PDB file of N, CA, C and O in Angstrom:
ATOM      1  N   MET A   1      16.633   2.870 -13.258  1.00  0.00           N
ATOM      2  CA  MET A   1      16.006   1.669 -12.739  1.00  0.00           C
ATOM      3  C   MET A   1      14.494   1.780 -12.869  1.00  0.00           C
ATOM      4  O   MET A   1      13.933   2.872 -12.960  1.00  0.00           O
ATOM      5  N   ASP A   2      13.860   0.631 -12.873  1.00  0.00           N
ATOM      6  CA  ASP A   2      12.402   0.656 -12.913  1.00  0.00           C
ATOM      7  C   ASP A   2      11.830   0.286 -11.547  1.00  0.00           C
ATOM      8  O   ASP A   2      12.569  -0.008 -10.607  1.00  0.00           O
ATOM      9  N   GLY A   3      10.506   0.306 -11.457  1.00  0.00           N
ATOM     10  CA  GLY A   3       9.818   0.078 -10.196  1.00  0.00           C
ATOM     11  C   GLY A   3      10.049  -1.283  -9.570  1.00  0.00           C
ATOM     12  O   GLY A   3       9.757  -1.472  -8.389  1.00  0.00           O
ATOM     13  N   ASN A   4      10.570  -2.241 -10.339  1.00  0.00           N
ATOM     14  CA  ASN A   4      10.874  -3.553  -9.774  1.00  0.00           C
ATOM     15  C   ASN A   4      11.903  -3.452  -8.652  1.00  0.00           C
ATOM     16  O   ASN A   4      11.924  -4.290  -7.750  1.00  0.00           O
ATOM     17  N   ALA A   5      12.758  -2.430  -8.704  1.00  0.00           N
ATOM     18  CA  ALA A   5      13.793  -2.250  -7.688  1.00  0.00           C
ATOM     19  C   ALA A   5      13.207  -1.944  -6.316  1.00  0.00           C
ATOM     20  O   ALA A   5      13.855  -2.192  -5.299  1.00  0.00           O
ATOM     21  N   VAL A   6      11.998  -1.412  -6.274  1.00  0.00           N
ATOM     22  CA  VAL A   6      11.350  -1.020  -5.018  1.00  0.00           C
ATOM     23  C   VAL A   6      10.219  -1.987  -4.656  1.00  0.00           C
ATOM     24  O   VAL A   6       9.625  -1.869  -3.585  1.00  0.00           O
ATOM     25  N   ALA A   7       9.927  -2.921  -5.525  1.00  0.00           N
ATOM     26  CA  ALA A   7       8.755  -3.787  -5.358  1.00  0.00           C
ATOM     27  C   ALA A   7       8.755  -4.567  -4.047  1.00  0.00           C
ATOM     28  O   ALA A   7       7.703  -4.713  -3.425  1.00  0.00           O
ATOM     29  N   GLY A   8       9.898  -5.065  -3.617  1.00  0.00           N
ATOM     30  CA  GLY A   8       9.947  -5.844  -2.383  1.00  0.00           C
ATOM     31  C   GLY A   8       9.523  -5.036  -1.172  1.00  0.00           C
ATOM     32  O   GLY A   8       8.696  -5.484  -0.377  1.00  0.00           O
ATOM     33  N   ALA A   9      10.091  -3.842  -1.029  1.00  0.00           N
ATOM     34  CA  ALA A   9       9.741  -2.981   0.107  1.00  0.00           C
ATOM     35  C   ALA A   9       8.288  -2.533   0.022  1.00  0.00           C
ATOM     36  O   ALA A   9       7.593  -2.483   1.036  1.00  0.00           O
ATOM     37  N   LEU A  10       7.831  -2.209  -1.172  1.00  0.00           N
ATOM     38  CA  LEU A  10       6.447  -1.765  -1.345  1.00  0.00           C
ATOM     39  C   LEU A  10       5.469  -2.907  -1.049  1.00  0.00           C
ATOM     40  O   LEU A  10       4.392  -2.678  -0.497  1.00  0.00           O
ATOM     41  N   SER A  11       5.843  -4.121  -1.413  1.00  0.00           N
ATOM     42  CA  SER A  11       4.999  -5.285  -1.119  1.00  0.00           C
ATOM     43  C   SER A  11       4.866  -5.512   0.381  1.00  0.00           C
ATOM     44  O   SER A  11       3.808  -5.929   0.853  1.00  0.00           O
ATOM     45  N   LEU A  12       5.931  -5.242   1.136  1.00  0.00           N
ATOM     46  CA  LEU A  12       5.862  -5.354   2.598  1.00  0.00           C
ATOM     47  C   LEU A  12       4.828  -4.401   3.178  1.00  0.00           C
ATOM     48  O   LEU A  12       4.060  -4.771   4.066  1.00  0.00           O
ATOM     49  N   VAL A  13       4.812  -3.177   2.674  1.00  0.00           N
ATOM     50  CA  VAL A  13       3.890  -2.163   3.187  1.00  0.00           C
ATOM     51  C   VAL A  13       2.449  -2.485   2.799  1.00  0.00           C
ATOM     52  O   VAL A  13       1.544  -2.368   3.624  1.00  0.00           O
ATOM     53  N   LEU A  14       2.235  -2.888   1.554  1.00  0.00           N
ATOM     54  CA  LEU A  14       0.880  -3.102   1.048  1.00  0.00           C
ATOM     55  C   LEU A  14       0.350  -4.515   1.294  1.00  0.00           C
ATOM     56  O   LEU A  14      -0.853  -4.754   1.192  1.00  0.00           O
ATOM     57  N   GLY A  15       1.237  -5.443   1.614  1.00  0.00           N
ATOM     58  CA  GLY A  15       0.801  -6.800   1.894  1.00  0.00           C
ATOM     59  C   GLY A  15       0.397  -7.598   0.669  1.00  0.00           C
ATOM     60  O   GLY A  15      -0.339  -8.578   0.782  1.00  0.00           O
ATOM     61  N   ARG A  16       0.869  -7.191  -0.498  1.00  0.00           N
ATOM     62  CA  ARG A  16       0.571  -7.924  -1.735  1.00  0.00           C
ATOM     63  C   ARG A  16       1.626  -7.595  -2.773  1.00  0.00           C
ATOM     64  O   ARG A  16       2.415  -6.665  -2.606  1.00  0.00           O
ATOM     65  N   GLU A  17       1.628  -8.371  -3.846  1.00  0.00           N
ATOM     66  CA  GLU A  17       2.566  -8.160  -4.949  1.00  0.00           C
ATOM     67  C   GLU A  17       2.389  -6.746  -5.500  1.00  0.00           C
ATOM     68  O   GLU A  17       1.280  -6.354  -5.866  1.00  0.00           O
ATOM     69  N   ALA A  18       3.466  -5.992  -5.559  1.00  0.00           N
ATOM     70  CA  ALA A  18       3.359  -4.578  -5.919  1.00  0.00           C
ATOM     71  C   ALA A  18       3.596  -4.278  -7.395  1.00  0.00           C
ATOM     72  O   ALA A  18       3.107  -3.263  -7.891  1.00  0.00           O
ATOM     73  N   THR A  19       4.328  -5.123  -8.109  1.00  0.00           N
ATOM     74  CA  THR A  19       4.704  -4.770  -9.480  1.00  0.00           C
ATOM     75  C   THR A  19       3.521  -4.632 -10.426  1.00  0.00           C
ATOM     76  O   THR A  19       3.608  -3.911 -11.420  1.00  0.00           O
ATOM     77  N   THR A  20       2.410  -5.316 -10.133  1.00  0.00           N
ATOM     78  CA  THR A  20       1.258  -5.270 -11.034  1.00  0.00           C
ATOM     79  C   THR A  20       0.205  -4.249 -10.618  1.00  0.00           C
ATOM     80  O   THR A  20      -0.824  -4.126 -11.282  1.00  0.00           O
ATOM     81  N   ILE A  21       0.437  -3.524  -9.546  1.00  0.00           N
ATOM     82  CA  ILE A  21      -0.479  -2.446  -9.152  1.00  0.00           C
ATOM     83  C   ILE A  21      -0.475  -1.396 -10.252  1.00  0.00           C
ATOM     84  O   ILE A  21       0.587  -1.023 -10.752  1.00  0.00           O
ATOM     85  N   VAL A  22      -1.650  -0.920 -10.632  1.00  0.00           N
ATOM     86  CA  VAL A  22      -1.770   0.088 -11.693  1.00  0.00           C
ATOM     87  C   VAL A  22      -1.980   1.456 -11.057  1.00  0.00           C
ATOM     88  O   VAL A  22      -2.873   1.641 -10.231  1.00  0.00           O
ATOM     89  N   LEU A  23      -1.146   2.404 -11.454  1.00  0.00           N
ATOM     90  CA  LEU A  23      -1.232   3.781 -10.980  1.00  0.00           C
ATOM     91  C   LEU A  23      -1.713   4.672 -12.114  1.00  0.00           C
ATOM     92  O   LEU A  23      -1.387   4.437 -13.278  1.00  0.00           O
ATOM     93  N   GLU A  24      -2.485   5.687 -11.776  1.00  0.00           N
ATOM     94  CA  GLU A  24      -2.859   6.719 -12.743  1.00  0.00           C
ATOM     95  C   GLU A  24      -2.263   8.025 -12.246  1.00  0.00           C
ATOM     96  O   GLU A  24      -2.575   8.476 -11.144  1.00  0.00           O
ATOM     97  N   CYS A  25      -1.410   8.628 -13.050  1.00  0.00           N
ATOM     98  CA  CYS A  25      -0.726   9.862 -12.670  1.00  0.00           C
ATOM     99  C   CYS A  25      -1.717  11.025 -12.605  1.00  0.00           C
ATOM    100  O   CYS A  25      -2.489  11.243 -13.539  1.00  0.00           O
ATOM    101  N   ALA A  26      -1.691  11.760 -11.513  1.00  0.00           N
ATOM    102  CA  ALA A  26      -2.576  12.915 -11.349  1.00  0.00           C
ATOM    103  C   ALA A  26      -2.115  14.101 -12.187  1.00  0.00           C
ATOM    104  O   ALA A  26      -2.894  15.022 -12.434  1.00  0.00           O
ATOM    105  N   GLU A  27      -0.872  14.090 -12.620  1.00  0.00           N
ATOM    106  CA  GLU A  27      -0.341  15.206 -13.412  1.00  0.00           C
ATOM    107  C   GLU A  27      -0.665  15.067 -14.897  1.00  0.00           C
ATOM    108  O   GLU A  27      -1.138  16.018 -15.520  1.00  0.00           O
ATOM    109  N   CYS A  28      -0.412  13.881 -15.472  1.00  0.00           N
ATOM    110  CA  CYS A  28      -0.578  13.729 -16.924  1.00  0.00           C
ATOM    111  C   CYS A  28      -1.658  12.723 -17.324  1.00  0.00           C
ATOM    112  O   CYS A  28      -2.027  12.657 -18.496  1.00  0.00           O
ATOM    113  N   GLY A  29      -2.172  11.937 -16.369  1.00  0.00           N
ATOM    114  CA  GLY A  29      -3.215  10.963 -16.670  1.00  0.00           C
ATOM    115  C   GLY A  29      -2.715   9.622 -17.180  1.00  0.00           C
ATOM    116  O   GLY A  29      -3.520   8.736 -17.466  1.00  0.00           O
ATOM    117  N   ASP A  30      -1.406   9.455 -17.299  1.00  0.00           N
ATOM    118  CA  ASP A  30      -0.849   8.188 -17.773  1.00  0.00           C
ATOM    119  C   ASP A  30      -1.173   7.066 -16.792  1.00  0.00           C
ATOM    120  O   ASP A  30      -1.093   7.242 -15.576  1.00  0.00           O
ATOM    121  N   ARG A  31      -1.545   5.896 -17.348  1.00  0.00           N
ATOM    122  CA  ARG A  31      -1.821   4.713 -16.518  1.00  0.00           C
ATOM    123  C   ARG A  31      -0.686   3.720 -16.752  1.00  0.00           C
ATOM    124  O   ARG A  31      -0.341   3.421 -17.895  1.00  0.00           O
ATOM    125  N   HIS A  32      -0.112   3.213 -15.672  1.00  0.00           N
ATOM    126  CA  HIS A  32       1.042   2.331 -15.772  1.00  0.00           C
ATOM    127  C   HIS A  32       1.147   1.461 -14.526  1.00  0.00           C
ATOM    128  O   HIS A  32       0.618   1.796 -13.466  1.00  0.00           O
ATOM    129  N   ARG A  33       1.847   0.330 -14.678  1.00  0.00           N
ATOM    130  CA  ARG A  33       2.099  -0.552 -13.538  1.00  0.00           C
ATOM    131  C   ARG A  33       3.285  -0.016 -12.740  1.00  0.00           C
ATOM    132  O   ARG A  33       4.126   0.706 -13.276  1.00  0.00           O
ATOM    133  N   VAL A  34       3.347  -0.370 -11.473  1.00  0.00           N
ATOM    134  CA  VAL A  34       4.476   0.033 -10.630  1.00  0.00           C
ATOM    135  C   VAL A  34       5.794  -0.389 -11.276  1.00  0.00           C
ATOM    136  O   VAL A  34       6.780   0.345 -11.211  1.00  0.00           O
ATOM    137  N   ALA A  35       5.814  -1.562 -11.894  1.00  0.00           N
ATOM    138  CA  ALA A  35       7.032  -2.058 -12.542  1.00  0.00           C
ATOM    139  C   ALA A  35       7.519  -1.139 -13.660  1.00  0.00           C
ATOM    140  O   ALA A  35       8.696  -1.185 -14.018  1.00  0.00           O
ATOM    141  N   GLU A  36       6.647  -0.311 -14.215  1.00  0.00           N
ATOM    142  CA  GLU A  36       7.012   0.577 -15.325  1.00  0.00           C
ATOM    143  C   GLU A  36       7.470   1.956 -14.867  1.00  0.00           C
ATOM    144  O   GLU A  36       7.950   2.747 -15.678  1.00  0.00           O
ATOM    145  N   THR A  37       7.330   2.252 -13.586  1.00  0.00           N
ATOM    146  CA  THR A  37       7.752   3.567 -13.097  1.00  0.00           C
ATOM    147  C   THR A  37       9.269   3.663 -13.100  1.00  0.00           C
ATOM    148  O   THR A  37       9.965   2.656 -13.229  1.00  0.00           O
ATOM    149  N   ARG A  38       9.771   4.874 -12.957  1.00  0.00           N
ATOM    150  CA  ARG A  38      11.212   5.090 -12.812  1.00  0.00           C
ATOM    151  C   ARG A  38      11.524   5.133 -11.327  1.00  0.00           C
ATOM    152  O   ARG A  38      10.887   5.873 -10.577  1.00  0.00           O
ATOM    153  N   ALA A  39      12.494   4.350 -10.899  1.00  0.00           N
ATOM    154  CA  ALA A  39      12.846   4.271  -9.480  1.00  0.00           C
ATOM    155  C   ALA A  39      14.162   4.996  -9.216  1.00  0.00           C
ATOM    156  O   ALA A  39      15.123   4.875  -9.976  1.00  0.00           O
ATOM    157  N   TYR A  40      14.179   5.742  -8.133  1.00  0.00           N
ATOM    158  CA  TYR A  40      15.382   6.444  -7.681  1.00  0.00           C
ATOM    159  C   TYR A  40      15.647   6.002  -6.251  1.00  0.00           C
ATOM    160  O   TYR A  40      14.822   6.219  -5.363  1.00  0.00           O
ATOM    161  N   LEU A  41      16.798   5.381  -6.030  1.00  0.00           N
ATOM    162  CA  LEU A  41      17.091   4.782  -4.736  1.00  0.00           C
ATOM    163  C   LEU A  41      18.078   5.590  -3.908  1.00  0.00           C
ATOM    164  O   LEU A  41      18.282   5.270  -2.737  1.00  0.00           O
ATOM    165  N   ARG A  42      18.688   6.606  -4.458  1.00  0.00           N
ATOM    166  CA  ARG A  42      19.692   7.386  -3.735  1.00  0.00           C
ATOM    167  C   ARG A  42      19.118   8.624  -3.063  1.00  0.00           C
ATOM    168  O   ARG A  42      19.869   9.445  -2.536  1.00  0.00           O
ATOM    169  N   CYS A  43      17.845   8.764  -3.074  1.00  0.00           N
ATOM    170  CA  CYS A  43      17.179   9.894  -2.420  1.00  0.00           C
ATOM    171  C   CYS A  43      17.083   9.583  -0.928  1.00  0.00           C
ATOM    172  O   CYS A  43      17.471   8.496  -0.498  1.00  0.00           O
ATOM    173  N   PRO A  44      16.578  10.510  -0.145  1.00  0.00           N
ATOM    174  CA  PRO A  44      16.291  10.131   1.242  1.00  0.00           C
ATOM    175  C   PRO A  44      15.052   9.244   1.263  1.00  0.00           C
ATOM    176  O   PRO A  44      13.965   9.676   1.647  1.00  0.00           O
ATOM    177  N   GLY A  45      15.233   8.025   0.852  1.00  0.00           N
ATOM    178  CA  GLY A  45      14.136   7.092   0.678  1.00  0.00           C
ATOM    179  C   GLY A  45      14.143   6.593  -0.755  1.00  0.00           C
ATOM    180  O   GLY A  45      15.074   6.872  -1.511  1.00  0.00           O
ATOM    181  N   MET A  46      13.111   5.859  -1.128  1.00  0.00           N
ATOM    182  CA  MET A  46      12.975   5.348  -2.488  1.00  0.00           C
ATOM    183  C   MET A  46      11.840   6.107  -3.163  1.00  0.00           C
ATOM    184  O   MET A  46      10.751   6.233  -2.604  1.00  0.00           O
ATOM    185  N   VAL A  47      12.094   6.605  -4.350  1.00  0.00           N
ATOM    186  CA  VAL A  47      11.123   7.424  -5.066  1.00  0.00           C
ATOM    187  C   VAL A  47      10.727   6.720  -6.358  1.00  0.00           C
ATOM    188  O   VAL A  47      11.578   6.207  -7.084  1.00  0.00           O
ATOM    189  N   LEU A  48       9.419   6.701  -6.636  1.00  0.00           N
ATOM    190  CA  LEU A  48       8.912   6.211  -7.914  1.00  0.00           C
ATOM    191  C   LEU A  48       8.320   7.393  -8.666  1.00  0.00           C
ATOM    192  O   LEU A  48       7.525   8.155  -8.117  1.00  0.00           O
ATOM    193  N   ARG A  49       8.716   7.538  -9.934  1.00  0.00           N
ATOM    194  CA  ARG A  49       8.237   8.638 -10.766  1.00  0.00           C
ATOM    195  C   ARG A  49       7.481   8.102 -11.971  1.00  0.00           C
ATOM    196  O   ARG A  49       7.761   7.013 -12.472  1.00  0.00           O
ATOM    197  N   CYS A  50       6.518   8.892 -12.423  1.00  0.00           N
ATOM    198  CA  CYS A  50       5.726   8.549 -13.602  1.00  0.00           C
ATOM    199  C   CYS A  50       6.659   8.375 -14.805  1.00  0.00           C
ATOM    200  O   CYS A  50       7.528   9.216 -15.032  1.00  0.00           O
ATOM    201  N   PRO A  51       6.489   7.293 -15.581  1.00  0.00           N
ATOM    202  CA  PRO A  51       7.342   7.095 -16.749  1.00  0.00           C
ATOM    203  C   PRO A  51       7.053   8.078 -17.885  1.00  0.00           C
ATOM    204  O   PRO A  51       7.885   8.253 -18.775  1.00  0.00           O
ATOM    205  N   ALA A  52       5.895   8.713 -17.861  1.00  0.00           N
ATOM    206  CA  ALA A  52       5.527   9.639 -18.937  1.00  0.00           C
ATOM    207  C   ALA A  52       5.957  11.076 -18.660  1.00  0.00           C
ATOM    208  O   ALA A  52       6.470  11.750 -19.553  1.00  0.00           O
ATOM    209  N   CYS A  53       5.750  11.557 -17.416  1.00  0.00           N
ATOM    210  CA  CYS A  53       6.012  12.981 -17.140  1.00  0.00           C
ATOM    211  C   CYS A  53       6.985  13.219 -15.986  1.00  0.00           C
ATOM    212  O   CYS A  53       7.314  14.367 -15.686  1.00  0.00           O
ATOM    213  N   SER A  54       7.442  12.163 -15.342  1.00  0.00           N
ATOM    214  CA  SER A  54       8.397  12.232 -14.221  1.00  0.00           C
ATOM    215  C   SER A  54       7.830  12.811 -12.931  1.00  0.00           C
ATOM    216  O   SER A  54       8.596  13.158 -12.032  1.00  0.00           O
ATOM    217  N   ALA A  55       6.510  12.923 -12.816  1.00  0.00           N
ATOM    218  CA  ALA A  55       5.918  13.388 -11.553  1.00  0.00           C
ATOM    219  C   ALA A  55       6.251  12.382 -10.452  1.00  0.00           C
ATOM    220  O   ALA A  55       6.258  11.174 -10.690  1.00  0.00           O
ATOM    221  N   CYS A  56       6.522  12.877  -9.265  1.00  0.00           N
ATOM    222  CA  CYS A  56       6.832  12.024  -8.120  1.00  0.00           C
ATOM    223  C   CYS A  56       5.531  11.403  -7.609  1.00  0.00           C
ATOM    224  O   CYS A  56       4.639  12.116  -7.149  1.00  0.00           O
ATOM    225  N   GLU A  57       5.426  10.083  -7.689  1.00  0.00           N
ATOM    226  CA  GLU A  57       4.190   9.395  -7.315  1.00  0.00           C
ATOM    227  C   GLU A  57       4.263   8.720  -5.949  1.00  0.00           C
ATOM    228  O   GLU A  57       3.297   8.757  -5.187  1.00  0.00           O
ATOM    229  N   VAL A  58       5.388   8.112  -5.638  1.00  0.00           N
ATOM    230  CA  VAL A  58       5.515   7.347  -4.392  1.00  0.00           C
ATOM    231  C   VAL A  58       6.851   7.663  -3.736  1.00  0.00           C
ATOM    232  O   VAL A  58       7.885   7.744  -4.399  1.00  0.00           O
ATOM    233  N   LEU A  59       6.809   7.841  -2.421  1.00  0.00           N
ATOM    234  CA  LEU A  59       8.021   7.981  -1.616  1.00  0.00           C
ATOM    235  C   LEU A  59       7.939   6.949  -0.507  1.00  0.00           C
ATOM    236  O   LEU A  59       6.963   6.915   0.242  1.00  0.00           O
ATOM    237  N   LEU A  60       8.949   6.115  -0.398  1.00  0.00           N
ATOM    238  CA  LEU A  60       9.002   5.077   0.630  1.00  0.00           C
ATOM    239  C   LEU A  60      10.289   5.267   1.421  1.00  0.00           C
ATOM    240  O   LEU A  60      11.389   5.156   0.880  1.00  0.00           O
ATOM    241  N   VAL A  61      10.136   5.553   2.706  1.00  0.00           N
ATOM    242  CA  VAL A  61      11.288   5.839   3.563  1.00  0.00           C
ATOM    243  C   VAL A  61      11.364   4.786   4.658  1.00  0.00           C
ATOM    244  O   VAL A  61      10.379   4.510   5.342  1.00  0.00           O
ATOM    245  N   ASP A  62      12.539   4.207   4.812  1.00  0.00           N
ATOM    246  CA  ASP A  62      12.784   3.228   5.871  1.00  0.00           C
ATOM    247  C   ASP A  62      13.267   3.979   7.105  1.00  0.00           C
ATOM    248  O   ASP A  62      14.423   4.399   7.173  1.00  0.00           O
ATOM    249  N   ARG A  63      12.380   4.146   8.077  1.00  0.00           N
ATOM    250  CA  ARG A  63      12.693   4.856   9.318  1.00  0.00           C
ATOM    251  C   ARG A  63      12.915   3.831  10.428  1.00  0.00           C
ATOM    252  O   ARG A  63      12.506   2.678  10.294  1.00  0.00           O
ATOM    253  N   PRO A  64      13.555   4.238  11.514  1.00  0.00           N
ATOM    254  CA  PRO A  64      13.719   3.300  12.624  1.00  0.00           C
ATOM    255  C   PRO A  64      12.354   2.763  13.080  1.00  0.00           C
ATOM    256  O   PRO A  64      11.455   3.534  13.415  1.00  0.00           O
ATOM    257  N   HIS A  65      12.218   1.463  13.086  1.00  0.00           N
ATOM    258  CA  HIS A  65      11.026   0.760  13.578  1.00  0.00           C
ATOM    259  C   HIS A  65       9.800   0.882  12.684  1.00  0.00           C
ATOM    260  O   HIS A  65       8.720   0.454  13.092  1.00  0.00           O
ATOM    261  N   ARG A  66       9.917   1.454  11.464  1.00  0.00           N
ATOM    262  CA  ARG A  66       8.738   1.563  10.599  1.00  0.00           C
ATOM    263  C   ARG A  66       9.140   1.926   9.171  1.00  0.00           C
ATOM    264  O   ARG A  66      10.216   2.473   8.929  1.00  0.00           O
ATOM    265  N   LEU A  67       8.256   1.609   8.245  1.00  0.00           N
ATOM    266  CA  LEU A  67       8.372   2.072   6.862  1.00  0.00           C
ATOM    267  C   LEU A  67       7.307   3.133   6.658  1.00  0.00           C
ATOM    268  O   LEU A  67       6.157   2.945   7.056  1.00  0.00           O
ATOM    269  N   GLN A  68       7.676   4.235   6.048  1.00  0.00           N
ATOM    270  CA  GLN A  68       6.721   5.318   5.807  1.00  0.00           C
ATOM    271  C   GLN A  68       6.452   5.412   4.309  1.00  0.00           C
ATOM    272  O   GLN A  68       7.374   5.594   3.515  1.00  0.00           O
ATOM    273  N   LEU A  69       5.185   5.287   3.931  1.00  0.00           N
ATOM    274  CA  LEU A  69       4.760   5.356   2.537  1.00  0.00           C
ATOM    275  C   LEU A  69       3.995   6.652   2.322  1.00  0.00           C
ATOM    276  O   LEU A  69       3.020   6.925   3.022  1.00  0.00           O
ATOM    277  N   THR A  70       4.434   7.451   1.357  1.00  0.00           N
ATOM    278  CA  THR A  70       3.741   8.683   1.002  1.00  0.00           C
ATOM    279  C   THR A  70       3.333   8.585  -0.465  1.00  0.00           C
ATOM    280  O   THR A  70       4.179   8.388  -1.338  1.00  0.00           O
ATOM    281  N   LEU A  71       2.038   8.723  -0.732  1.00  0.00           N
ATOM    282  CA  LEU A  71       1.520   8.729  -2.099  1.00  0.00           C
ATOM    283  C   LEU A  71       1.293  10.174  -2.492  1.00  0.00           C
ATOM    284  O   LEU A  71       0.655  10.928  -1.757  1.00  0.00           O
ATOM    285  N   MET A  72       1.815  10.571  -3.654  1.00  0.00           N
ATOM    286  CA  MET A  72       1.723  11.969  -4.055  1.00  0.00           C
ATOM    287  C   MET A  72       0.886  12.142  -5.316  1.00  0.00           C
ATOM    288  O   MET A  72      -0.341  12.198  -5.229  1.00  0.00           O
ATOM    289  N   SER A  73       1.498  12.227  -6.451  1.00  0.00           N
ATOM    290  CA  SER A  73       0.782  12.531  -7.696  1.00  0.00           C
ATOM    291  C   SER A  73       0.096  11.303  -8.284  1.00  0.00           C
ATOM    292  O   SER A  73       0.366  10.914  -9.421  1.00  0.00           O
ATOM    293  N   ILE A  74      -0.793  10.695  -7.499  1.00  0.00           N
ATOM    294  CA  ILE A  74      -1.538   9.525  -7.962  1.00  0.00           C
ATOM    295  C   ILE A  74      -3.028   9.844  -7.902  1.00  0.00           C
ATOM    296  O   ILE A  74      -3.566  10.163  -6.841  1.00  0.00           O
ATOM    297  N   ARG A  75      -3.684   9.753  -9.056  1.00  0.00           N
ATOM    298  CA  ARG A  75      -5.137   9.962  -9.098  1.00  0.00           C
ATOM    299  C   ARG A  75      -5.854   8.705  -8.622  1.00  0.00           C
ATOM    300  O   ARG A  75      -6.757   8.776  -7.789  1.00  0.00           O
ATOM    301  N   THR A  76      -5.447   7.552  -9.155  1.00  0.00           N
ATOM    302  CA  THR A  76      -6.024   6.279  -8.709  1.00  0.00           C
ATOM    303  C   THR A  76      -4.925   5.243  -8.566  1.00  0.00           C
ATOM    304  O   THR A  76      -3.871   5.332  -9.196  1.00  0.00           O
ATOM    305  N   LEU A  77      -5.198   4.256  -7.719  1.00  0.00           N
ATOM    306  CA  LEU A  77      -4.300   3.132  -7.485  1.00  0.00           C
ATOM    307  C   LEU A  77      -5.172   1.885  -7.513  1.00  0.00           C
ATOM    308  O   LEU A  77      -6.062   1.729  -6.677  1.00  0.00           O
ATOM    309  N   GLN A  78      -4.918   0.993  -8.474  1.00  0.00           N
ATOM    310  CA  GLN A  78      -5.737  -0.214  -8.618  1.00  0.00           C
ATOM    311  C   GLN A  78      -4.937  -1.430  -8.187  1.00  0.00           C
ATOM    312  O   GLN A  78      -3.880  -1.725  -8.745  1.00  0.00           O
ATOM    313  N   LEU A  79      -5.459  -2.138  -7.180  1.00  0.00           N
ATOM    314  CA  LEU A  79      -4.820  -3.351  -6.685  1.00  0.00           C
ATOM    315  C   LEU A  79      -5.413  -4.551  -7.400  1.00  0.00           C
ATOM    316  O   LEU A  79      -6.631  -4.731  -7.391  1.00  0.00           O
ATOM    317  N   PRO A  80      -4.569  -5.385  -8.026  1.00  0.00           N
ATOM    318  CA  PRO A  80      -5.097  -6.563  -8.739  1.00  0.00           C
ATOM    319  C   PRO A  80      -5.628  -7.609  -7.782  1.00  0.00           C
ATOM    320  O   PRO A  80      -6.106  -8.657  -8.216  1.00  0.00           O
TER     321      PRO A  80
END
């Protein structure tokens, strides 16, 4: 799956459309939109990985009464 699968939940946390956010991977330097990431939904939470090197960039966990967003291997995040 691609990052579009997680876009709705991520948009709730960030308060804006998430698919066009540009991420720069801290591991390989690849620049890509959230929609281009690889999404894994069967983890303990939703994971977005870099499409170039598979580094874990975003973890979004739905906890009781809150959503927890963890940003990991991201050098920059550009909001349109």
